[in-house]
N, C-alpha and C positions, 0 to 999 in steps of 0.2 A: 556446486549442487544445481545442476540444470536438467536432471533426470525427469522426464515427463511423468514417471511413477511417484515422484516426490509430491506430496500435497502442496497445492499452490500457496496456501497460507504459510508453510514453512519456508518456501522459496521467497516470498515477499519479506518475511522477517529477516531472513539471511541477507538478503540484498540490502536492506535498509540498515541493518546493523553494520555491514561492511562499509556502505557509503557515507552514513551520517552518524555513526558512533552514538546512538541515542541513550540518553539517561533513563528513559521510559519509552516503551513501545507495546502497543496492543494491536494485533492483526485480527480482525473478525470476519469471518465468512458470512455474508449475508444472503448468499445465493438462494437459500430456502424461502426467502421472502419474495423472491422474483421468479419462482418457478412458473413456467408457461408464458413469461412476459418475453418481450423482445430482448434478445441478447442471451437467453437462456439456452444453452447448447445441450442441456441434459446431463452435463458432467457433474453439476452441483458446485462447481468452482468458477464462477463468472463474475459475482458481485462481492466486493469487499469493502470494509471500512478500516481506516488506519488511524490511530491516535498516537502521535509520536512527538516526544520532547528531545531536543538536541540543541547543543550549544551552536551548532552550524547555522541555526535560524536567527541567532541574536542579530538584531538590527535589520532583519529582512521583513518586507511586507508579506501579506498572505499569498500573493500570486508568486513571488520569488521562493517562498518556502514550498509551495506546491510544485513549482517547477523542478526543484531539487529532488523532491520524492518521485516525480514523474520520470526524471533522468534516470534514477537508480533503478526504475522498473520498466524502462523504455520497451525493451523486446517483449516483455510479458504483456504490457498494454496493447501492443500491437498484435499480439497472437492469442493470448489466453484470458486476459482480464477484460470484461466488457465494461464494468463500472467500478470506479474507486472513489469512495468518499475519504477525504483527508482533513484531519484536525492536526495541524502542526503548530507547535509552540516552542519557545525557548525556555530554559530554566527559569523558574521564578515568576513566570506569567501564569495567569489563570485561564 
């Protein structure tokens, strides 16, 4: 699923599900809050938030968890995503 016509939130969701098998995942397009700001390319798909829960994060610190998310989205981060806020937790964490 890499078609440029596929909504970016859908691609983000699919990539994270494939890479990290989350037990919970919410991808939110925040681009409307950044219209006219740096990084806004007019597509309405540049700024996102991710809340993800995955057993893959168990025992990892915040930076290591964010690295796993960034690795799963590496090509999108270098080409289509300007900003990504990540909230990553292991099952059972608040």
